[in-house]
Structure formats: C-alpha cells, structure tokens
BALOBA-1460 file (C-alpha; in Angstrom, 3 decimals):
// residues 328
<rec num="1" residu="m" x="-60.684" y="-15.615" z="11.008"/>
<rec num="2" residu="k" x="-60.494" y="-12.481" z="8.907"/>
<rec num="3" residu="n" x="-58.251" y="-10.539" z="11.312"/>
<rec num="4" residu="i" x="-55.387" y="-13.063" z="11.216"/>
<rec num="5" residu="a" x="-52.678" y="-12.409" z="8.634"/>
<rec num="6" residu="e" x="-50.995" y="-15.281" z="6.838"/>
<rec num="7" residu="d" x="-47.775" y="-14.860" z="8.836"/>
<rec num="8" residu="q" x="-49.701" y="-15.375" z="12.078"/>
<rec num="9" residu="r" x="-51.724" y="-18.413" z="11.071"/>
<rec num="10" residu="d" x="-48.980" y="-20.849" z="12.026"/>
<rec num="11" residu="k" x="-49.577" y="-19.777" z="15.646"/>
<rec num="12" residu="l" x="-53.138" y="-21.129" z="15.497"/>
<rec num="13" residu="s" x="-53.762" y="-24.812" z="16.140"/>
<rec num="14" residu="s" x="-56.918" y="-26.901" z="15.926"/>
<rec num="15" residu="e" x="-58.339" y="-27.781" z="19.324"/>
<rec num="16" residu="s" x="-61.366" y="-29.670" z="20.595"/>
<rec num="17" residu="f" x="-63.430" y="-27.490" z="22.896"/>
<rec num="18" residu="p" x="-61.759" y="-27.888" z="26.340"/>
<rec num="19" residu="d" x="-63.423" y="-28.126" z="29.738"/>
<rec num="20" residu="w" x="-60.870" y="-25.827" z="31.358"/>
<rec num="21" residu="k" x="-57.895" y="-23.548" z="30.737"/>
<rec num="22" residu="e" x="-55.795" y="-21.981" z="33.504"/>
<rec num="23" residu="p" x="-55.945" y="-18.169" z="33.435"/>
<rec num="24" residu="m" x="-52.891" y="-15.964" z="32.982"/>
<rec num="25" residu="l" x="-51.982" y="-13.996" z="36.133"/>
<rec num="26" residu="a" x="-50.271" y="-10.620" z="36.511"/>
<rec num="27" residu="t" x="-47.225" y="-9.830" z="38.649"/>
<rec num="28" residu="l" x="-47.182" y="-6.891" z="41.065"/>
<rec num="29" residu="t" x="-44.585" y="-4.177" z="40.404"/>
<rec num="30" residu="k" x="-43.729" y="-0.651" z="41.537"/>
<rec num="31" residu="d" x="-41.581" y="0.004" z="38.462"/>
<rec num="32" residu="y" x="-44.076" y="1.928" z="36.328"/>
<rec num="33" residu="f" x="-43.107" y="2.682" z="32.723"/>
<rec num="34" residu="d" x="-44.128" y="3.811" z="29.250"/>
<rec num="35" residu="n" x="-43.572" y="1.450" z="26.331"/>
<rec num="36" residu="e" x="-44.962" y="1.661" z="22.819"/>
<rec num="37" residu="n" x="-45.155" y="-2.146" z="22.597"/>
<rec num="38" residu="w" x="-47.301" y="-2.484" z="25.744"/>
<rec num="39" residu="i" x="-50.955" y="-1.718" z="26.397"/>
<rec num="40" residu="y" x="-52.540" y="-0.493" z="29.640"/>
<rec num="41" residu="e" x="-55.966" y="-1.510" z="30.961"/>
<rec num="42" residu="r" x="-57.975" y="-0.418" z="33.975"/>
<rec num="43" residu="k" x="-57.631" y="-2.882" z="36.888"/>
<rec num="44" residu="l" x="-61.151" y="-4.040" z="37.734"/>
<rec num="45" residu="d" x="-62.105" y="-4.868" z="41.327"/>
<rec num="46" residu="g" x="-64.380" y="-7.866" z="40.805"/>
<rec num="47" residu="v" x="-64.352" y="-11.632" z="40.243"/>
<rec num="48" residu="r" x="-62.139" y="-13.111" z="37.518"/>
<rec num="49" residu="s" x="-64.158" y="-15.301" z="35.183"/>
<rec num="50" residu="l" x="-63.456" y="-17.476" z="32.152"/>
<rec num="51" residu="i" x="-66.393" y="-17.691" z="29.755"/>
<rec num="52" residu="f" x="-66.908" y="-21.016" z="27.988"/>
<rec num="53" residu="n" x="-69.256" y="-20.781" z="25.004"/>
<rec num="54" residu="s" x="-69.321" y="-24.172" z="23.281"/>
<rec num="55" residu="g" x="-71.879" y="-23.028" z="20.721"/>
<rec num="56" residu="s" x="-74.636" y="-25.012" z="22.440"/>
<rec num="57" residu="s" x="-74.169" y="-23.822" z="26.043"/>
<rec num="58" residu="v" x="-72.506" y="-21.020" z="27.999"/>
<rec num="59" residu="s" x="-70.867" y="-21.217" z="31.413"/>
<rec num="60" residu="l" x="-68.914" y="-18.773" z="33.548"/>
<rec num="61" residu="k" x="-66.159" y="-20.333" z="35.668"/>
<rec num="62" residu="s" x="-64.101" y="-18.845" z="38.487"/>
<rec num="63" residu="r" x="-60.343" y="-19.282" z="38.914"/>
<rec num="64" residu="n" x="-60.879" y="-22.418" z="41.027"/>
<rec num="65" residu="q" x="-63.124" y="-23.907" z="38.294"/>
<rec num="66" residu="n" x="-66.434" y="-23.310" z="40.094"/>
<rec num="67" residu="n" x="-69.365" y="-22.757" z="37.735"/>
<rec num="68" residu="i" x="-70.748" y="-19.316" z="38.652"/>
<rec num="69" residu="s" x="-73.305" y="-19.051" z="35.836"/>
<rec num="70" residu="e" x="-76.274" y="-19.236" z="38.223"/>
<rec num="71" residu="t" x="-74.809" y="-16.437" z="40.341"/>
<rec num="72" residu="y" x="-74.779" y="-14.173" z="37.274"/>
<rec num="73" residu="p" x="-77.517" y="-15.625" z="35.025"/>
<rec num="74" residu="e" x="-78.039" y="-12.410" z="33.065"/>
<rec num="75" residu="l" x="-74.392" y="-12.485" z="31.955"/>
<rec num="76" residu="a" x="-74.574" y="-16.076" z="30.716"/>
<rec num="77" residu="e" x="-77.817" y="-15.252" z="28.868"/>
<rec num="78" residu="a" x="-76.265" y="-12.161" z="27.299"/>
<rec num="79" residu="i" x="-73.275" y="-14.142" z="25.985"/>
<rec num="80" residu="e" x="-75.592" y="-16.793" z="24.559"/>
<rec num="81" residu="s" x="-77.585" y="-14.181" z="22.663"/>
<rec num="82" residu="k" x="-74.609" y="-12.275" z="21.266"/>
<rec num="83" residu="s" x="-72.421" y="-14.948" z="19.664"/>
<rec num="84" residu="a" x="-72.926" y="-17.663" z="17.078"/>
<rec num="85" residu="k" x="-69.391" y="-19.103" z="17.336"/>
<rec num="86" residu="s" x="-67.665" y="-21.114" z="20.046"/>
<rec num="87" residu="f" x="-65.029" y="-19.348" z="22.136"/>
<rec num="88" residu="i" x="-63.348" y="-19.154" z="25.537"/>
<rec num="89" residu="a" x="-62.810" y="-15.614" z="26.785"/>
<rec num="90" residu="d" x="-61.127" y="-14.145" z="29.832"/>
<rec num="91" residu="g" x="-62.737" y="-11.367" z="31.829"/>
<rec num="92" residu="e" x="-64.007" y="-9.942" z="35.100"/>
<rec num="93" residu="v" x="-67.475" y="-9.748" z="36.637"/>
<rec num="94" residu="v" x="-67.974" y="-6.389" z="38.353"/>
<rec num="95" residu="a" x="-70.518" y="-4.239" z="40.158"/>
<rec num="96" residu="f" x="-70.212" y="-0.479" z="40.420"/>
<rec num="97" residu="k" x="-70.471" y="2.010" z="43.253"/>
<rec num="98" residu="g" x="-70.710" y="5.282" z="41.383"/>
<rec num="99" residu="n" x="-68.051" y="5.143" z="38.663"/>
<rec num="100" residu="i" x="-65.774" y="2.759" z="40.563"/>
<rec num="101" residu="t" x="-65.896" y="-1.035" z="40.464"/>
<rec num="102" residu="s" x="-66.647" y="-2.305" z="43.977"/>
<rec num="103" residu="f" x="-65.816" y="-5.775" z="45.266"/>
<rec num="104" residu="s" x="-67.717" y="-4.920" z="48.467"/>
<rec num="105" residu="r" x="-70.906" y="-4.255" z="46.500"/>
<rec num="106" residu="l" x="-70.454" y="-7.495" z="44.542"/>
<rec num="107" residu="q" x="-70.407" y="-9.369" z="47.880"/>
<rec num="108" residu="n" x="-74.197" y="-9.315" z="47.927"/>
<rec num="109" residu="r" x="-74.216" y="-11.761" z="45.004"/>
<rec num="110" residu="i" x="-71.050" y="-13.832" z="45.313"/>
<rec num="111" residu="n" x="-72.438" y="-16.620" z="47.511"/>
<rec num="112" residu="i" x="-75.850" y="-16.885" z="45.851"/>
<rec num="113" residu="s" x="-76.420" y="-19.946" z="43.674"/>
<rec num="114" residu="d" x="-80.127" y="-19.495" z="42.889"/>
<rec num="115" residu="p" x="-80.610" y="-17.441" z="39.682"/>
<rec num="116" residu="e" x="-83.843" y="-15.785" z="40.788"/>
<rec num="117" residu="e" x="-82.430" y="-14.891" z="44.184"/>
<rec num="118" residu="a" x="-79.352" y="-13.445" z="42.451"/>
<rec num="119" residu="r" x="-81.507" y="-11.254" z="40.220"/>
<rec num="120" residu="s" x="-83.668" y="-10.119" z="43.152"/>
<rec num="121" residu="t" x="-80.673" y="-8.579" z="44.965"/>
<rec num="122" residu="g" x="-80.921" y="-5.569" z="42.685"/>
<rec num="123" residu="i" x="-77.110" y="-5.585" z="42.307"/>
<rec num="124" residu="e" x="-76.473" y="-4.817" z="38.653"/>
<rec num="125" residu="v" x="-73.458" y="-6.664" z="37.259"/>
<rec num="126" residu="y" x="-71.357" y="-6.333" z="34.118"/>
<rec num="127" residu="l" x="-68.899" y="-8.607" z="32.365"/>
<rec num="128" residu="y" x="-65.719" y="-7.000" z="31.037"/>
<rec num="129" residu="l" x="-63.807" y="-9.193" z="28.564"/>
<rec num="130" residu="f" x="-60.141" y="-8.584" z="27.761"/>
<rec num="131" residu="d" x="-58.750" y="-11.740" z="26.106"/>
<rec num="132" residu="i" x="-59.671" y="-14.812" z="24.080"/>
<rec num="133" residu="l" x="-58.097" y="-18.273" z="24.497"/>
<rec num="134" residu="h" x="-60.086" y="-20.367" z="22.002"/>
<rec num="135" residu="f" x="-62.111" y="-19.343" z="18.978"/>
<rec num="136" residu="d" x="-64.104" y="-21.381" z="16.491"/>
<rec num="137" residu="g" x="-62.175" y="-24.646" z="17.001"/>
<rec num="138" residu="c" x="-58.724" y="-23.094" z="17.390"/>
<rec num="139" residu="d" x="-56.371" y="-22.477" z="20.305"/>
<rec num="140" residu="t" x="-55.523" y="-18.760" z="20.095"/>
<rec num="141" residu="t" x="-53.138" y="-18.475" z="23.061"/>
<rec num="142" residu="k" x="-49.942" y="-18.409" z="20.970"/>
<rec num="143" residu="l" x="-51.077" y="-15.353" z="19.023"/>
<rec num="144" residu="p" x="-49.786" y="-11.935" z="20.165"/>
<rec num="145" residu="l" x="-52.105" y="-10.115" z="22.563"/>
<rec num="146" residu="r" x="-53.062" y="-7.412" z="20.061"/>
<rec num="147" residu="k" x="-54.176" y="-10.099" z="17.575"/>
<rec num="148" residu="r" x="-56.166" y="-11.869" z="20.280"/>
<rec num="149" residu="k" x="-57.951" y="-8.643" z="21.077"/>
<rec num="150" residu="q" x="-58.912" y="-8.277" z="17.423"/>
<rec num="151" residu="l" x="-60.360" y="-11.800" z="17.494"/>
<rec num="152" residu="l" x="-62.250" y="-11.022" z="20.695"/>
<rec num="153" residu="k" x="-64.050" y="-8.186" z="18.916"/>
<rec num="154" residu="e" x="-64.948" y="-10.648" z="16.151"/>
<rec num="155" residu="a" x="-66.218" y="-13.308" z="18.568"/>
<rec num="156" residu="l" x="-69.330" y="-11.558" z="19.820"/>
<rec num="157" residu="k" x="-71.401" y="-8.402" z="19.767"/>
<rec num="158" residu="f" x="-70.613" y="-6.166" z="22.720"/>
<rec num="159" residu="e" x="-73.693" y="-4.664" z="24.348"/>
<rec num="160" residu="d" x="-74.519" y="-4.200" z="28.025"/>
<rec num="161" residu="p" x="-74.124" y="-6.058" z="30.285"/>
<rec num="162" residu="v" x="-71.152" y="-7.452" z="28.287"/>
<rec num="163" residu="r" x="-68.393" y="-4.939" z="27.636"/>
<rec num="164" residu="i" x="-64.955" y="-5.051" z="26.058"/>
<rec num="165" residu="t" x="-62.192" y="-3.751" z="28.309"/>
<rec num="166" residu="p" x="-60.723" y="-0.582" z="26.775"/>
<rec num="167" residu="h" x="-56.980" y="-0.035" z="26.770"/>
<rec num="168" residu="r" x="-54.438" y="2.677" z="26.133"/>
<rec num="169" residu="n" x="-51.183" y="2.485" z="24.236"/>
<rec num="170" residu="e" x="-47.737" y="3.609" z="25.385"/>
<rec num="171" residu="e" x="-48.518" y="6.033" z="28.252"/>
<rec num="172" residu="g" x="-48.538" y="3.772" z="31.293"/>
<rec num="173" residu="i" x="-47.213" y="6.293" z="33.817"/>
<rec num="174" residu="a" x="-49.812" y="8.941" z="32.987"/>
<rec num="175" residu="y" x="-52.627" y="6.382" z="32.951"/>
<rec num="176" residu="h" x="-51.566" y="5.033" z="36.342"/>
<rec num="177" residu="k" x="-51.657" y="8.564" z="37.799"/>
<rec num="178" residu="e" x="-55.088" y="9.148" z="36.258"/>
<rec num="179" residu="a" x="-56.337" y="5.850" z="37.714"/>
<rec num="180" residu="c" x="-55.154" y="6.806" z="41.206"/>
<rec num="181" residu="d" x="-56.689" y="10.289" z="40.910"/>
<rec num="182" residu="k" x="-60.038" y="8.674" z="40.028"/>
<rec num="183" residu="g" x="-59.908" y="6.276" z="42.992"/>
<rec num="184" residu="w" x="-59.413" y="3.111" z="40.905"/>
<rec num="185" residu="e" x="-57.502" y="0.121" z="42.211"/>
<rec num="186" residu="g" x="-54.854" y="0.620" z="39.518"/>
<rec num="187" residu="i" x="-54.067" y="-0.549" z="35.983"/>
<rec num="188" residu="i" x="-52.714" y="-3.677" z="34.285"/>
<rec num="189" residu="a" x="-49.792" y="-3.337" z="31.886"/>
<rec num="190" residu="k" x="-49.582" y="-6.025" z="29.187"/>
<rec num="191" residu="d" x="-46.969" y="-6.821" z="26.560"/>
<rec num="192" residu="g" x="-48.841" y="-6.423" z="23.268"/>
<rec num="193" residu="e" x="-46.696" y="-9.033" z="21.523"/>
<rec num="194" residu="a" x="-46.849" y="-11.700" z="24.248"/>
<rec num="195" residu="a" x="-48.616" y="-15.054" z="24.072"/>
<rec num="196" residu="y" x="-51.167" y="-16.091" z="26.707"/>
<rec num="197" residu="v" x="-49.587" y="-18.396" z="29.298"/>
<rec num="198" residu="h" x="-51.449" y="-20.446" z="31.913"/>
<rec num="199" residu="s" x="-49.503" y="-19.144" z="34.921"/>
<rec num="200" residu="r" x="-48.313" y="-15.954" z="36.587"/>
<rec num="201" residu="s" x="-46.189" y="-13.901" z="34.206"/>
<rec num="202" residu="k" x="-44.145" y="-10.709" z="34.005"/>
<rec num="203" residu="k" x="-45.699" y="-10.068" z="30.600"/>
<rec num="204" residu="w" x="-48.726" y="-8.835" z="32.584"/>
<rec num="205" residu="l" x="-47.942" y="-6.395" z="35.418"/>
<rec num="206" residu="k" x="-50.078" y="-4.780" z="38.103"/>
<rec num="207" residu="f" x="-49.607" y="-1.042" z="38.692"/>
<rec num="208" residu="k" x="-51.622" y="-0.612" z="41.890"/>
<rec num="209" residu="c" x="-52.901" y="2.591" z="43.495"/>
<rec num="210" residu="t" x="-53.996" y="0.876" z="46.704"/>
<rec num="211" residu="h" x="-52.780" y="-2.163" z="48.584"/>
<rec num="212" residu="q" x="-55.352" y="-4.922" z="48.395"/>
<rec num="213" residu="q" x="-55.200" y="-8.709" z="48.277"/>
<rec num="214" residu="e" x="-56.804" y="-11.848" z="49.690"/>
<rec num="215" residu="f" x="-55.771" y="-13.473" z="52.987"/>
<rec num="216" residu="v" x="-56.528" y="-16.786" z="54.678"/>
<rec num="217" residu="i" x="-58.663" y="-16.545" z="57.836"/>
<rec num="218" residu="g" x="-57.073" y="-18.634" z="60.589"/>
<rec num="219" residu="g" x="-59.068" y="-17.484" z="63.598"/>
<rec num="220" residu="y" x="-61.161" y="-14.753" z="65.202"/>
<rec num="221" residu="t" x="-61.412" y="-12.895" z="68.495"/>
<rec num="222" residu="d" x="-64.388" y="-12.400" z="70.827"/>
<rec num="223" residu="p" x="-66.390" y="-9.187" z="70.459"/>
<rec num="224" residu="s" x="-66.201" y="-6.475" z="73.089"/>
<rec num="225" residu="g" x="-68.428" y="-3.587" z="74.119"/>
<rec num="226" residu="g" x="-71.621" y="-3.542" z="72.077"/>
<rec num="227" residu="r" x="-70.168" y="-5.411" z="69.100"/>
<rec num="228" residu="i" x="-71.876" y="-8.579" z="67.884"/>
<rec num="229" residu="g" x="-70.470" y="-11.739" z="66.289"/>
<rec num="230" residu="f" x="-66.707" y="-11.363" z="66.686"/>
<rec num="231" residu="g" x="-64.056" y="-8.731" z="67.228"/>
<rec num="232" residu="a" x="-61.437" y="-9.256" z="64.528"/>
<rec num="233" residu="l" x="-60.210" y="-11.828" z="62.021"/>
<rec num="234" residu="l" x="-56.705" y="-13.293" z="62.232"/>
<rec num="235" residu="l" x="-55.185" y="-13.275" z="58.766"/>
<rec num="236" residu="g" x="-52.369" y="-15.097" z="57.048"/>
<rec num="237" residu="y" x="-50.741" y="-16.048" z="53.762"/>
<rec num="238" residu="y" x="-48.820" y="-19.126" z="52.680"/>
<rec num="239" residu="e" x="-45.049" y="-19.196" z="52.372"/>
<rec num="240" residu="d" x="-44.141" y="-22.630" z="51.054"/>
<rec num="241" residu="e" x="-46.437" y="-24.862" z="53.144"/>
<rec num="242" residu="d" x="-46.535" y="-22.624" z="56.230"/>
<rec num="243" residu="l" x="-49.350" y="-20.198" z="57.031"/>
<rec num="244" residu="q" x="-47.643" y="-16.948" z="58.034"/>
<rec num="245" residu="y" x="-49.473" y="-14.576" z="60.374"/>
<rec num="246" residu="a" x="-50.210" y="-11.137" z="58.842"/>
<rec num="247" residu="g" x="-52.170" y="-9.483" z="61.653"/>
<rec num="248" residu="q" x="-55.827" y="-8.793" z="62.392"/>
<rec num="249" residu="v" x="-58.626" y="-6.901" z="60.693"/>
<rec num="250" residu="g" x="-61.541" y="-5.557" z="62.719"/>
<rec num="251" residu="t" x="-63.004" y="-2.812" z="60.520"/>
<rec num="252" residu="g" x="-65.155" y="-2.808" z="57.377"/>
<rec num="253" residu="f" x="-67.842" y="-5.208" z="58.647"/>
<rec num="254" residu="k" x="-71.594" y="-4.663" z="58.621"/>
<rec num="255" residu="d" x="-73.652" y="-6.123" z="61.492"/>
<rec num="256" residu="e" x="-75.171" y="-8.722" z="59.169"/>
<rec num="257" residu="q" x="-71.704" y="-9.838" z="58.068"/>
<rec num="258" residu="l" x="-70.561" y="-10.129" z="61.692"/>
<rec num="259" residu="k" x="-73.483" y="-12.445" z="62.463"/>
<rec num="260" residu="d" x="-73.272" y="-14.517" z="59.285"/>
<rec num="261" residu="l" x="-69.512" y="-15.002" z="59.468"/>
<rec num="262" residu="h" x="-69.659" y="-15.948" z="63.143"/>
<rec num="263" residu="k" x="-72.139" y="-18.720" z="62.307"/>
<rec num="264" residu="q" x="-69.734" y="-20.090" z="59.698"/>
<rec num="265" residu="f" x="-66.809" y="-19.895" z="62.103"/>
<rec num="266" residu="e" x="-68.593" y="-21.863" z="64.810"/>
<rec num="267" residu="n" x="-68.751" y="-24.879" z="62.481"/>
<rec num="268" residu="m" x="-65.077" y="-24.555" z="61.557"/>
<rec num="269" residu="e" x="-63.425" y="-24.245" z="64.971"/>
<rec num="270" residu="q" x="-60.391" y="-26.336" z="65.847"/>
<rec num="271" residu="n" x="-58.134" y="-26.559" z="68.904"/>
<rec num="272" residu="t" x="-54.819" y="-25.998" z="67.141"/>
<rec num="273" residu="n" x="-53.269" y="-22.747" z="65.935"/>
<rec num="274" residu="p" x="-52.936" y="-22.959" z="62.111"/>
<rec num="275" residu="f" x="-50.231" y="-20.280" z="61.942"/>
<rec num="276" residu="a" x="-46.572" y="-21.257" z="61.717"/>
<rec num="277" residu="q" x="-45.369" y="-18.709" z="64.277"/>
<rec num="278" residu="g" x="-46.834" y="-20.646" z="67.215"/>
<rec num="279" residu="e" x="-48.482" y="-18.752" z="70.049"/>
<rec num="280" residu="i" x="-50.219" y="-15.475" z="69.199"/>
<rec num="281" residu="k" x="-50.649" y="-13.194" z="72.191"/>
<rec num="282" residu="s" x="-54.375" y="-13.033" z="72.808"/>
<rec num="283" residu="s" x="-56.590" y="-14.718" z="75.382"/>
<rec num="284" residu="d" x="-59.815" y="-14.539" z="73.376"/>
<rec num="285" residu="v" x="-58.787" y="-16.238" z="70.106"/>
<rec num="286" residu="h" x="-60.800" y="-19.009" z="68.476"/>
<rec num="287" residu="w" x="-58.901" y="-21.000" z="65.845"/>
<rec num="288" residu="i" x="-60.672" y="-22.173" z="62.682"/>
<rec num="289" residu="r" x="-59.732" y="-24.391" z="59.759"/>
<rec num="290" residu="p" x="-57.792" y="-22.163" z="57.330"/>
<rec num="291" residu="e" x="-60.201" y="-22.445" z="54.415"/>
<rec num="292" residu="l" x="-61.997" y="-19.108" z="54.061"/>
<rec num="293" residu="l" x="-60.463" y="-16.144" z="52.238"/>
<rec num="294" residu="a" x="-60.947" y="-12.464" z="53.074"/>
<rec num="295" residu="e" x="-60.312" y="-9.647" z="50.600"/>
<rec num="296" residu="v" x="-58.565" y="-6.904" z="52.557"/>
<rec num="297" residu="g" x="-57.434" y="-3.373" z="51.762"/>
<rec num="298" residu="f" x="-54.568" y="-1.827" z="53.734"/>
<rec num="299" residu="t" x="-52.145" y="1.103" z="53.658"/>
<rec num="300" residu="e" x="-48.847" y="-0.812" z="53.723"/>
<rec num="301" residu="w" x="-46.835" y="-3.724" z="55.113"/>
<rec num="302" residu="t" x="-44.926" y="-3.106" z="58.342"/>
<rec num="303" residu="d" x="-41.271" y="-4.124" z="58.735"/>
<rec num="304" residu="d" x="-42.360" y="-7.332" z="60.506"/>
<rec num="305" residu="n" x="-44.773" y="-8.331" z="57.697"/>
<rec num="306" residu="k" x="-48.018" y="-7.214" z="59.353"/>
<rec num="307" residu="l" x="-50.815" y="-5.209" z="57.740"/>
<rec num="308" residu="r" x="-51.132" y="-1.526" z="58.607"/>
<rec num="309" residu="h" x="-54.667" y="-0.089" z="58.809"/>
<rec num="310" residu="p" x="-56.433" y="-3.103" z="57.247"/>
<rec num="311" residu="r" x="-60.137" y="-3.043" z="56.334"/>
<rec num="312" residu="f" x="-62.355" y="-5.972" z="55.378"/>
<rec num="313" residu="l" x="-63.854" y="-5.829" z="51.874"/>
<rec num="314" residu="g" x="-65.538" y="-9.233" z="51.622"/>
<rec num="315" residu="l" x="-65.081" y="-12.985" z="51.285"/>
<rec num="316" residu="r" x="-63.545" y="-14.562" z="48.181"/>
<rec num="317" residu="t" x="-64.688" y="-17.917" z="46.834"/>
<rec num="318" residu="d" x="-62.687" y="-18.039" z="43.595"/>
<rec num="319" residu="k" x="-59.333" y="-19.254" z="44.972"/>
<rec num="320" residu="e" x="-58.045" y="-22.025" z="47.208"/>
<rec num="321" residu="a" x="-56.366" y="-21.094" z="50.495"/>
<rec num="322" residu="e" x="-53.044" y="-22.684" z="49.460"/>
<rec num="323" residu="e" x="-52.834" y="-20.271" z="46.500"/>
<rec num="324" residu="v" x="-52.699" y="-17.204" z="48.759"/>
<rec num="325" residu="h" x="-49.216" y="-15.687" z="48.998"/>
<rec num="326" residu="k" x="-47.906" y="-12.261" z="49.902"/>
<rec num="327" residu="e" x="-47.978" y="-10.111" z="46.759"/>
<rec num="328" residu="q" x="-44.594" y="-8.519" z="46.217"/>
C-alpha cells in the first residue's frame, strides 16, 4: 500500500475477507461549522451500499445485508472490470433527476431482482464510493479517514458508472448553504482524522437542507372521491420498543403506486393497532403489520411530534422496521 506511511502501518491488521461489516452512520445536527480537520461531502439521496470485491466475485449489499447486485447489475460488472485487488468499500447507489440525486426516481428499480428487467427500466444508476473498510487482505478501518480515501483511489479505476465522492476541506458552512441553494438534501461533515466505526457516530454529521427520513407504515385509510387504492398512510417510528405515531401522509403517490401498495397492504392486515398511543381517531383505518418503510419528506416536526406537510418519496427495503427512530 504505497499511500500508507510507516507511522500509520501499525493501524493496519491482516484480515480474512469478511462476509459482512456494519456501516458507519452519521448523526443529525443543526450546529453547522467550519473546521480545517474535517471534510465535507454532498449528501446523496439514494441507497447505501457496501461493495464486497473478494477478487473472484463482486456483490453489493444493503444496510440490512440484502444482496442487491441483481438490482444494479451494471454496477457490479463495472466494479469487477475496474479492480484487480480485493476490497470492501462504502458508498451510495443513486439515480439523477436533472442534477439532483432522486430517491423517487430510484424507486423504479429498488424492488426489481431480475437483472434484465432492472436494465430495461431505463433508469440510469451510478455508484458513488466514499470510504474503504478492507483492502488487499487488511482491515483499514483504524486508519484516519483521509488515509482511507487515499487507499480508495488506489483500489480501483474510477470511470462511469462508478464515481468517487468529491469532498471539500474546512468550509462547511458555505458548502451547506451552496447545497441548499442547489436543492440538494444537504452535506455530510466527517472528521478527517477519525477511524471508521461500525455504529452511529458524531465523527460523521448530517447538515440537512430538508427534513427527510424513513418511517414505519402501521396502517392506511380508505380512499375518498375519485382516488384509488387508499387515502393516506399512518406513519410511526420506534422509541425503545414502542411504535410512536407520527401522523399521516397522503401526497406524493402516483396511481400505480396507490394500486400496488394497496395490494401489499391487503395481505398484511391485522386487527390490532400497532401504535403505542392506543386509539387513533379515524373510522376508516386498516391496520397492517408494521414491516414496510416509507421514505418521507416534510417541512418540520410539530410540538406534539407529528409531521407537518409530509410527502411520500418511496418505499425503503434496506433497513428493518425496528431500526427506525426519530432523527434528532
């Protein structure tokens, strides 16, 4: 590893190629700052993916360890053709709408498991890599972030559809403002000297421009007027072991989504209310097993912990329901 100085080599350790490594997660903050020791990356609105290249095979895995290689076959093929060494990298699969990454556009591929069907959607996808956890038989997680980024550049040749995530140094406040002006979701601030940990950390921070997170679907209402499928989804998040009610979302759906989701819901109905608050005032609610996750954008939280002006962006399949908590 030519980019590793002698004083850093004691932070490398030999490692057999692992089947899985937990990804590092960022913490939400509103305390934006500049710091010469931190770097700032664009926050991408896609699907987090760890890339496992053993040297003989390549697989893309989601946060809940699902193999998503057949959903994005062109990305797996591109990795295989661009690297001769084994590595595990951290990144994000994205689709674009104009110059902005769009989770809603990526929806058209997320649930497809047939490679040819995935290609035939016409949804062009890209893989942005921003970290490396294993390289050429060594665990790299104890190295400082800036050193890991140097190794990432050494690990493979970056050509579309595989891209390295660019970053800026020092000027986090200005970059956050620029991100918001461009309509991005925000930026990620990262301590350039920090190790990679397999948990949520305050060494990675989210500077968001918009409010957006995943919620557990606990029920739905009947449609009214000329609407098809259902009226709104009842959303929640876990606090300890209790599913807390966060309100309803009834906008952002296409007719095809209304029909397809309603079919799924019919097979998931249950008689009991999954929310901890007990009775929710509505006569047309159907309860479902709290297993599906909705990605939702909204303007703010109300004083009683409900979503203001929520809009549906799509379903998520890369997390378990019990992992969903209120971001704060």
